[in-house]
ZADRENKOL-816754 format. One record per residue (C-alpha): residue number from 0; residue in one letter; x negated, y negated, z negated. Coordinates in nm, 3 decimals. Each point is the difference from the previous one (the first is absolute). Example, Ala and Ser with C-alpha at 12.3 -4.5 7.8 and 13.67 -1.06 7.14 Angstrom:
! ZADRENKOL-816754
@nr:0	rest:A	east:-1.230	north:0.450	up:-0.780
@nr:1	rest:S	east:-0.137	north:-0.344	up:0.066
This chain:
! ZADRENKOL-816754
@nr:0	rest:M	east:1.786	north:-15.799	up:-24.872
@nr:1	rest:T	east:0.169	north:-0.262	up:0.226
@nr:2	rest:K	east:0.105	north:0.064	up:0.349
@nr:3	rest:L	east:-0.014	north:-0.360	up:0.197
@nr:4	rest:V	east:0.359	north:-0.110	up:0.079
@nr:5	rest:W	east:0.071	north:-0.250	up:0.313
@nr:6	rest:D	east:0.233	north:-0.324	up:0.025
@nr:7	rest:Q	east:0.128	north:0.066	up:-0.292
@nr:8	rest:T	east:0.252	north:-0.301	up:-0.073
@nr:9	rest:G	east:-0.124	north:-0.323	up:-0.145
@nr:10	rest:T	east:-0.368	north:0.098	up:0.129
@nr:11	rest:R	east:0.006	north:-0.099	up:0.297
@nr:12	rest:I	east:-0.126	north:-0.372	up:-0.062
@nr:13	rest:Y	east:-0.061	north:-0.289	up:0.252
@nr:14	rest:E	east:-0.127	north:-0.354	up:0.002
@nr:15	rest:N	east:0.160	north:-0.315	up:0.192
@nr:16	rest:G	east:0.093	north:-0.361	up:-0.056
@nr:17	rest:V	east:-0.266	north:-0.288	up:-0.080
@nr:18	rest:S	east:0.162	north:-0.223	up:-0.247
@nr:19	rest:Q	east:-0.058	north:-0.327	up:-0.222
@nr:20	rest:G	east:-0.313	north:-0.141	up:0.130
@nr:21	rest:V	east:-0.173	north:-0.268	up:-0.170
@nr:22	rest:F	east:-0.269	north:-0.217	up:0.131
@nr:23	rest:Y	east:-0.314	north:-0.098	up:-0.194
@nr:24	rest:G	east:-0.226	north:-0.263	up:0.084
@nr:25	rest:S	east:-0.347	north:-0.106	up:-0.154
@nr:26	rest:D	east:0.184	north:-0.127	up:-0.305
@nr:27	rest:R	east:0.135	north:0.408	up:-0.015
@nr:28	rest:K	east:0.345	north:-0.148	up:-0.109
@nr:29	rest:G	east:0.270	north:0.238	up:0.153
@nr:30	rest:I	east:0.259	north:-0.177	up:0.286
@nr:31	rest:P	east:0.251	north:0.194	up:0.120
@nr:32	rest:W	east:-0.027	north:0.127	up:0.375
@nr:33	rest:N	east:0.343	north:-0.012	up:0.120
@nr:34	rest:G	east:0.040	north:0.161	up:0.346
@nr:35	rest:L	east:-0.270	north:0.280	up:-0.004
@nr:36	rest:I	east:0.118	north:0.259	up:0.258
@nr:37	rest:S	east:-0.313	north:0.234	up:-0.026
@nr:38	rest:V	east:-0.380	north:0.043	up:-0.091
@nr:39	rest:E	east:-0.149	north:0.248	up:0.199
@nr:40	rest:E	east:-0.279	north:0.163	up:-0.120
@nr:41	rest:V	east:-0.286	north:0.070	up:0.258
@nr:42	rest:N	east:-0.260	north:0.346	up:-0.120
@nr:43	rest:N	east:-0.310	north:-0.051	up:0.169
@nr:44	rest:D	east:-0.177	north:0.266	up:-0.163
@nr:45	rest:S	east:-0.248	north:0.213	up:0.213
@nr:46	rest:A	east:-0.161	north:0.361	up:-0.017
@nr:47	rest:D	east:-0.301	north:0.048	up:0.197
@nr:48	rest:S	east:-0.135	north:0.348	up:0.041
@nr:49	rest:L	east:-0.368	north:0.117	up:-0.058
@nr:50	rest:Y	east:-0.163	north:0.233	up:0.221
@nr:51	rest:F	east:-0.369	north:0.265	up:-0.031
@nr:52	rest:D	east:-0.067	north:0.227	up:0.261
@nr:53	rest:G	east:0.337	north:-0.044	up:0.165
@nr:54	rest:L	east:0.213	north:0.098	up:-0.313
@nr:55	rest:K	east:0.194	north:-0.238	up:-0.164
@nr:56	rest:Y	east:-0.094	north:-0.012	up:-0.384
@nr:57	rest:A	east:0.103	north:-0.313	up:-0.167
@nr:58	rest:E	east:0.279	north:-0.306	up:0.067
@nr:59	rest:V	east:-0.117	north:-0.314	up:-0.137
@nr:60	rest:V	east:0.336	north:-0.208	up:-0.117
@nr:61	rest:T	east:0.010	north:-0.376	up:-0.011
@nr:62	rest:V	east:0.237	north:-0.167	up:-0.165
@nr:63	rest:G	east:0.153	north:-0.353	up:0.182
@nr:64	rest:D	east:0.122	north:-0.278	up:-0.189
@nr:65	rest:F	east:0.365	north:-0.132	up:-0.007
@nr:66	rest:E	east:0.121	north:-0.108	up:0.358
@nr:67	rest:G	east:0.427	north:-0.107	up:0.047
@nr:68	rest:K	east:0.227	north:-0.135	up:0.135
@nr:69	rest:L	east:0.224	north:-0.213	up:-0.142
@nr:70	rest:T	east:0.345	north:-0.105	up:0.159
@nr:71	rest:A	east:0.278	north:-0.261	up:-0.115
@nr:72	rest:F	east:0.271	north:-0.191	up:0.085
@nr:73	rest:T	east:-0.106	north:-0.274	up:-0.170
@nr:74	rest:Y	east:-0.237	north:-0.077	up:-0.311
@nr:75	rest:P	east:-0.094	north:-0.262	up:-0.255
@nr:76	rest:D	east:-0.084	north:-0.374	up:0.092
@nr:77	rest:E	east:-0.343	north:0.080	up:-0.243
@nr:78	rest:F	east:-0.094	north:0.258	up:0.251
@nr:79	rest:L	east:-0.044	north:-0.200	up:0.291
@nr:80	rest:G	east:-0.330	north:-0.119	up:-0.115
@nr:81	rest:Y	east:-0.121	north:0.302	up:-0.067
@nr:82	rest:E	east:0.063	north:0.079	up:0.357
@nr:83	rest:G	east:-0.203	north:-0.321	up:0.101
@nr:84	rest:V	east:0.303	north:-0.213	up:0.050
@nr:85	rest:D	east:-0.055	north:-0.337	up:-0.199
@nr:86	rest:D	east:0.302	north:-0.208	up:-0.083
@nr:87	rest:W	east:-0.222	north:-0.308	up:-0.020
@nr:88	rest:K	east:0.317	north:-0.194	up:0.016
@nr:89	rest:P	east:0.384	north:0.104	up:-0.184
@nr:90	rest:G	east:0.127	north:0.100	up:0.363
@nr:91	rest:F	east:-0.323	north:-0.042	up:0.199
@nr:92	rest:F	east:-0.237	north:0.343	up:0.070
@nr:93	rest:L	east:-0.344	north:0.051	up:0.111
@nr:94	rest:T	east:-0.042	north:0.343	up:0.139
@nr:95	rest:D	east:-0.317	north:0.183	up:0.063
@nr:96	rest:Q	east:-0.129	north:-0.096	up:-0.354
@nr:97	rest:P	east:-0.217	north:0.175	up:-0.238
@nr:98	rest:K	east:0.170	north:0.332	up:-0.112
@nr:99	rest:S	east:-0.019	north:0.116	up:-0.368
@nr:100	rest:R	east:0.048	north:0.345	up:-0.203
@nr:101	rest:F	east:0.289	north:0.087	up:-0.177
@nr:102	rest:A	east:0.171	north:0.287	up:-0.201
@nr:103	rest:L	east:0.305	north:0.164	up:0.084
@nr:104	rest:S	east:0.250	north:0.308	up:-0.214
@nr:105	rest:F	east:0.282	north:0.168	up:0.117
@nr:106	rest:K	east:0.222	north:0.295	up:-0.083
@nr:107	rest:T	east:0.067	north:0.291	up:0.195
@nr:108	rest:E	east:0.308	north:0.252	up:-0.097
@nr:109	rest:I	east:-0.050	north:0.382	up:-0.080
@nr:110	rest:N	east:0.305	north:0.181	up:0.080
@nr:111	rest:S	east:0.118	north:0.350	up:-0.025
@nr:112	rest:D	east:0.250	north:0.225	up:0.182
@nr:113	rest:E	east:0.270	north:-0.064	up:-0.232
@nr:114	rest:G	east:0.039	north:-0.331	up:0.153
@nr:115	rest:A	east:-0.133	north:-0.218	up:-0.312
@nr:116	rest:Q	east:-0.335	north:-0.228	up:-0.068
@nr:117	rest:I	east:-0.210	north:0.218	up:-0.269
@nr:118	rest:G	east:-0.285	north:-0.287	up:-0.010
@nr:119	rest:Y	east:-0.177	north:-0.231	up:0.177
@nr:120	rest:K	east:-0.375	north:-0.076	up:0.092
@nr:121	rest:L	east:-0.135	north:-0.339	up:-0.059
@nr:122	rest:H	east:-0.262	north:-0.125	up:0.263
@nr:123	rest:I	east:-0.282	north:-0.222	up:-0.129
@nr:124	rest:L	east:-0.212	north:-0.162	up:0.284
@nr:125	rest:Y	east:-0.306	north:-0.244	up:-0.043
@nr:126	rest:N	east:-0.204	north:-0.199	up:0.172
@nr:127	rest:L	east:0.222	north:0.009	up:0.312
@nr:128	rest:L	east:-0.076	north:-0.230	up:0.298
@nr:129	rest:A	east:0.263	north:-0.080	up:0.262
@nr:130	rest:I	east:-0.025	north:-0.015	up:0.368
@nr:131	rest:P	east:0.278	north:-0.097	up:0.191
@nr:132	rest:S	east:0.172	north:0.211	up:0.284
@nr:133	rest:N	east:0.113	north:-0.172	up:0.310
@nr:134	rest:K	east:0.286	north:-0.214	up:-0.036
@nr:135	rest:T	east:0.318	north:0.015	up:0.240
@nr:136	rest:Y	east:0.308	north:-0.248	up:0.025
@nr:137	rest:E	east:0.258	north:0.108	up:0.231
@nr:138	rest:T	east:0.308	north:-0.240	up:0.117
@nr:139	rest:L	east:0.337	north:0.126	up:-0.187
@nr:140	rest:S	east:0.210	north:0.202	up:0.113
@nr:141	rest:L	east:0.302	north:0.232	up:-0.062
@nr:142	rest:D	east:-0.247	north:0.323	up:-0.111
@nr:143	rest:S	east:-0.232	north:-0.240	up:-0.217
@nr:144	rest:E	east:-0.168	north:0.142	up:-0.249
@nr:145	rest:P	east:-0.182	north:-0.198	up:-0.312
@nr:146	rest:M	east:-0.356	north:0.008	up:0.107
@nr:147	rest:D	east:-0.253	north:0.170	up:-0.247
@nr:148	rest:F	east:-0.445	north:-0.088	up:-0.109
@nr:149	rest:Q	east:-0.225	north:0.244	up:0.012
@nr:150	rest:W	east:-0.355	north:-0.058	up:-0.109
@nr:151	rest:D	east:-0.282	north:0.273	up:0.003
@nr:152	rest:I	east:-0.150	north:0.003	up:-0.363
@nr:153	rest:T	east:-0.345	north:0.138	up:-0.106
@nr:154	rest:A	east:-0.130	north:0.008	up:-0.359
@nr:155	rest:I	east:-0.335	north:-0.028	up:-0.191
@nr:156	rest:P	east:0.016	north:0.226	up:-0.214
@nr:157	rest:E	east:-0.142	north:-0.024	up:-0.430
@nr:158	rest:P	east:-0.270	north:0.142	up:-0.118
@nr:159	rest:L	east:0.161	north:0.232	up:-0.303
@nr:160	rest:D	east:-0.255	north:0.184	up:-0.268
@nr:161	rest:R	east:0.046	north:0.369	up:0.037
@nr:162	rest:F	east:0.157	north:-0.027	up:0.344
@nr:163	rest:R	east:-0.066	north:-0.103	up:0.395
@nr:164	rest:P	east:0.129	north:-0.343	up:0.054
@nr:165	rest:T	east:0.356	north:-0.047	up:0.097
@nr:166	rest:A	east:0.250	north:-0.239	up:0.048
@nr:167	rest:H	east:0.370	north:0.188	up:-0.013
@nr:168	rest:V	east:0.135	north:0.152	up:-0.344
@nr:169	rest:V	east:0.310	north:0.220	up:-0.007
@nr:170	rest:I	east:0.207	north:0.006	up:-0.294
@nr:171	rest:D	east:0.236	north:0.328	up:0.008
@nr:172	rest:S	east:0.297	north:-0.121	up:-0.261
@nr:173	rest:R	east:0.088	north:0.361	up:0.001
@nr:174	rest:K	east:-0.355	north:0.123	up:-0.168
@nr:175	rest:I	east:-0.121	north:-0.329	up:-0.210
@nr:176	rest:D	east:0.096	north:-0.067	up:-0.329
@nr:177	rest:P	east:0.323	north:-0.155	up:-0.012
@nr:178	rest:Y	east:-0.121	north:-0.295	up:-0.246
@nr:179	rest:L	east:-0.345	north:-0.038	up:0.190
@nr:180	rest:L	east:0.233	north:-0.039	up:0.262
@nr:181	rest:A	east:0.179	north:-0.259	up:-0.147
@nr:182	rest:D	east:-0.296	north:-0.191	up:-0.124
@nr:183	rest:I	east:-0.180	north:-0.051	up:0.372
@nr:184	rest:E	east:0.360	north:-0.118	up:0.139
@nr:185	rest:N	east:0.071	north:-0.235	up:-0.267
@nr:186	rest:F	east:-0.355	north:-0.164	up:0.074
@nr:187	rest:I	east:0.052	north:0.027	up:0.412
@nr:188	rest:Y	east:0.359	north:-0.079	up:0.039
@nr:189	rest:G	east:0.007	north:-0.216	up:-0.301
@nr:190	rest:T	east:0.285	north:-0.039	up:-0.335
@nr:191	rest:E	east:0.207	north:-0.249	up:-0.072
@nr:192	rest:L	east:-0.305	north:-0.150	up:-0.262
@nr:193	rest:T	east:-0.263	north:0.071	up:0.248
@nr:194	rest:D	east:-0.096	north:-0.067	up:0.379
@nr:195	rest:P	east:-0.106	north:0.284	up:0.218
@nr:196	rest:V	east:-0.365	north:0.026	up:0.049
@nr:197	rest:L	east:-0.231	north:0.298	up:0.183
@nr:198	rest:P	east:-0.327	north:0.100	up:-0.180
@nr:199	rest:D	east:-0.277	north:0.043	up:0.172
@nr:200	rest:L	east:-0.069	north:0.413	up:0.058
@nr:201	rest:S	east:-0.285	north:0.092	up:-0.231
@nr:202	rest:S	east:0.236	north:-0.197	up:-0.243
@nr:203	rest:L	east:0.301	north:0.184	up:0.060
@nr:204	rest:V	east:-0.208	north:0.317	up:0.005
@nr:205	rest:T	east:-0.151	north:-0.075	up:-0.363
@nr:206	rest:F	east:0.352	north:-0.079	up:-0.145
@nr:207	rest:V	east:0.135	north:0.353	up:0.169
@nr:208	rest:Q	east:-0.329	north:0.161	up:-0.180
@nr:209	rest:K	east:0.067	north:-0.135	up:-0.330
@nr:210	rest:W	east:0.398	north:0.009	up:-0.017
@nr:211	rest:G	east:0.163	north:0.189	up:-0.289
@nr:212	rest:R	east:0.341	north:0.069	up:-0.145
@nr:213	rest:F	east:-0.179	north:0.005	up:-0.376
@nr:214	rest:I	east:-0.255	north:-0.269	up:-0.097
@nr:215	rest:V	east:-0.211	north:0.031	up:-0.276
@nr:216	rest:T	east:-0.104	north:-0.336	up:-0.191
@nr:217	rest:D	east:-0.288	north:-0.024	up:-0.274
@nr:218	rest:N	east:0.119	north:-0.284	up:-0.227
@nr:219	rest:G	east:-0.388	north:-0.014	up:-0.124
@nr:220	rest:N	east:0.099	north:0.059	up:-0.396
@nr:221	rest:G	east:0.034	north:0.378	up:0.000
@nr:222	rest:T	east:0.351	north:0.024	up:0.114
@nr:223	rest:W	east:0.115	north:0.021	up:0.377
@nr:224	rest:T	east:0.318	north:-0.055	up:0.215
@nr:225	rest:A	east:0.175	north:0.201	up:0.239
@nr:226	rest:T	east:0.245	north:-0.121	up:0.281
@nr:227	rest:S	east:0.152	north:0.164	up:0.268
@nr:228	rest:P	east:0.301	north:-0.158	up:0.276
@nr:229	rest:L	east:0.113	north:0.330	up:0.004
@nr:230	rest:E	east:0.309	north:0.101	up:-0.245
@nr:231	rest:G	east:-0.059	north:0.314	up:-0.119
@nr:232	rest:V	east:-0.377	north:0.015	up:-0.041
@nr:233	rest:I	east:-0.025	north:-0.199	up:-0.370
@nr:234	rest:T	east:0.298	north:0.071	up:-0.214
@nr:235	rest:M	east:0.032	north:-0.096	up:-0.372
@nr:236	rest:L	east:0.140	north:0.218	up:-0.218
@nr:237	rest:D	east:0.052	north:-0.189	up:-0.277
@nr:238	rest:E	east:-0.152	north:-0.343	up:-0.164
@nr:239	rest:F	east:-0.348	north:0.133	up:-0.031
@nr:240	rest:T	east:-0.026	north:0.290	up:0.259
@nr:241	rest:F	east:-0.026	north:0.041	up:0.366
@nr:242	rest:Q	east:-0.018	north:0.245	up:0.220
@nr:243	rest:I	east:-0.206	north:0.031	up:0.384
@nr:244	rest:D	east:0.048	north:0.212	up:0.208
@nr:245	rest:T	east:-0.180	north:-0.058	up:0.389
@nr:246	rest:E	east:-0.292	north:0.230	up:0.093
@nr:247	rest:M	east:-0.190	north:-0.269	up:-0.088
@nr:248	rest:A	east:0.007	north:0.071	up:-0.391
@nr:249	rest:V	east:-0.131	north:0.390	up:-0.092
@nr:250	rest:Y	east:0.056	north:0.140	up:-0.363
@nr:251	rest:L	east:-0.327	north:0.201	up:-0.072
@nr:252	rest:D	east:0.117	north:0.034	up:-0.337
@nr:253	rest:S	east:0.279	north:-0.131	up:-0.293
@nr:254	rest:E	east:-0.189	north:-0.297	up:-0.131
@nr:255	rest:S	east:-0.222	north:-0.056	up:0.369
@nr:256	rest:Y	east:0.051	north:-0.128	up:0.327
@nr:257	rest:T	east:-0.131	north:-0.090	up:0.289
@nr:258	rest:L	east:0.171	north:-0.350	up:0.217
@nr:259	rest:T	east:-0.117	north:-0.096	up:0.349
@nr:260	rest:S	east:0.084	north:-0.337	up:0.075
@nr:261	rest:S	east:-0.001	north:-0.113	up:0.420
@nr:262	rest:A	east:-0.135	north:-0.426	up:-0.052
@nr:263	rest:V	east:0.192	north:-0.110	up:0.212
@nr:264	rest:D	east:-0.115	north:-0.340	up:0.082
@nr:265	rest:Y	east:0.247	north:-0.230	up:0.192
@nr:266	rest:E	east:-0.225	north:-0.245	up:0.081
@nr:267	rest:D	east:-0.142	north:0.231	up:0.185
@nr:268	rest:L	east:0.217	north:-0.143	up:0.285
């Protein structure tokens, strides 16, 4: 038996901050969003009570779609067209033009009461539409502060197999496989050899579903090849003998075993 214990050091977890904002336009290429202040998520779920003969017997829960508010000191130049500002000629802007949908990613920190960051959450928002809030221009004074910009944002959810449509993905660095997280971030943030590109939501879900550390390839000639990005999964004992150490390899007896492969396909992204 285990008795419940409260408020142990290191178990009081809290989330704060917003950082590493990335704007993705219609071409899905990532552009850093410097000056991001906050991303507010509005909970618009609701519950309606059902009564029969004066007695409450059920509740119908209506799950809302993503809504929120975006606040920033500044924004990428590429964002102007998505809020309805047309950069018609260099330095000449036309407002009140058609708006376009975009995507956004950002991180929030996860900290403990010991004062250390223990992880982060990566948020990805799809199919966003931004409606600018009112702007106030004030005269300069001794207590003048930088003007911030705000947008009310809404989203169109994407359909997914076996799931309710959504436009918001959250990835917890404490719980996801670190190699899978690295693969996802290499796509959306880019590398020294590749540009940052955001896959559509269904492709990202498919990639996560298929992803694995241990890949077996049938060579079509009676042989197979096993690969893994993780050290220690496949170990060469000598020139001709290898050892596989993974939950995806089940040894049945001294001469037979079963291998399960994760069919990762980077073309999904």
